[in-house]
N, C-alpha and C positions, 0 to 999 in steps of 0.2 A: 430425471431420474430416482427411482423410491429410494429413499435413506431412512435408516432407523430413526426413530422418532427420539432415543435416548442420546443419540451420537448426535443427531440436529440438534437437540436442545442444549447437549454441551458446548457446540460451537457458538451457538446463539449467547449462550452464557458469559463465554471467556470473551468474543468481541464486546458485547455490552460493557462487560467489565473495562476490556482496553479502552472503547470509546469515551468512558467517564474518566479514565484516569490520563487519556488525553486532552480532556475539556480542563482537568485540574492543572495539567502541565503549562495549557495554554493562558490560564487564569492565573497561574501563580505568581505571587507577589516577589518572590525571590529572585536574585539572580539566575539567568540559565546557565551559569558556570557553576552555580551552588551544588554541592555534594548532593543535597536532596533531590534537586531537579535533574539532576544528570543520573541518579539513581529510578525516580519515576520514568524517565525517557526510558532507559536500556530496559526495564521492568515491562513499561507497554510494547516496546519493540517485540521483547522474547513473546508477549501474548500473542501479538498480532502474527509473529513467525508462526507460533502454535497453532493457530487458527487458521494459518495457508496450507499448515502441513495436512491438518484434519480434513480440510476439504479438497485436499488434493486426494488423499486415502480414501475418502469417502465419496471420489469422482461426481462431485456435485454439479460440474460445468463442464461442457465439451464447446469444442470450437467450432463443430458443426452446427451449432444450434446459433439461432438469433436470439434477440432480446426476449423478443416475445415468448419465447420458449420456456423462459427462465421462471421459477417461481419467484413471484412479488416479492415474498419476504428474505428469498437470498440475494436480490440485485446490488443490497449493503455490501455483500462482500467484494464486488467488482472495486469496491474503493481501498481494498487490501493494500494493493502494493503503492498506492497514491500516499496511503497514510505511514506505509513504513518509509518510503521516500523521503516524504516531511519531515519526520522523528529522525531519520538518520543526520539530513543536517542540522539539528538541533543539538545533535551529540558533540561532545568537546572532550577528546580523552589523549591521554599525553602517547598510549600506546599503538593511536592508529593517525595517520597522517591527516590532514584535511585534505588532501588530494584523493587520500583511499575514500575516504568517507563521501565526497563527490561523485565517484564511480561508483562505488554501491549505490547512492541515491539515483543517479543517472539510471543504474540497471532497473530500480524500482519504475522512476519514471516513465522508460521505455515500456516496462512489461503491462503499465498502465493503459499507455497508449495504443498498444497493441492489442488489446483485451479489447478496448473500447472500439479498435476497428473491427477483430473478428467478430463482435457480435453485432457489428452495425449500429453501434449507438453513435459513432461521430465517424466521420471520414477523415482519417489522420495522414498527413504527408509530410515525411521529414526531409527537409533540404538542409544539407551540409554547407555552411559558410566558410570562410577563414581556412587557415592553413590546416595541417594534421593536429598539430597539438591544440588546438583551440577551434572546435568544432563547436558551431550553434546551430540546434533543430529546432525548427518553428514548425508549429501546428495548425490547422485553419479547417475551416468547413466545416464545424461542429454541428451536430441537430440530435434533435434525440424523438 
């Protein structure tokens, strides 16, 4: 889909800044529970959520496309839900329970896997095991 160059540039700049910040978080020598670490994590999540909203508003992707129809430079945005899931699991907050953070991350990871399936990046099959309170989802048959 044709997108305004200025808007696409802004999305790219925010995404690149978020990736740089995520790298800083990953290589941070401070404790993951430190205030500075948690502030960076929260800021990175906010940036990636902004990019997600912008991409949605721009209509950059359509589920009736295959990965071959997506502009190469836009493929990196497929990682947004996976990155958001990963960063959500790094959050330590007193206002949000750990279970709530796990549920949020689960939504992000499922979105990522669904996107991989929709764009035929990978064949994903979820199998639920265990009782209703403890479901485990398995994925397999990844191909590119």
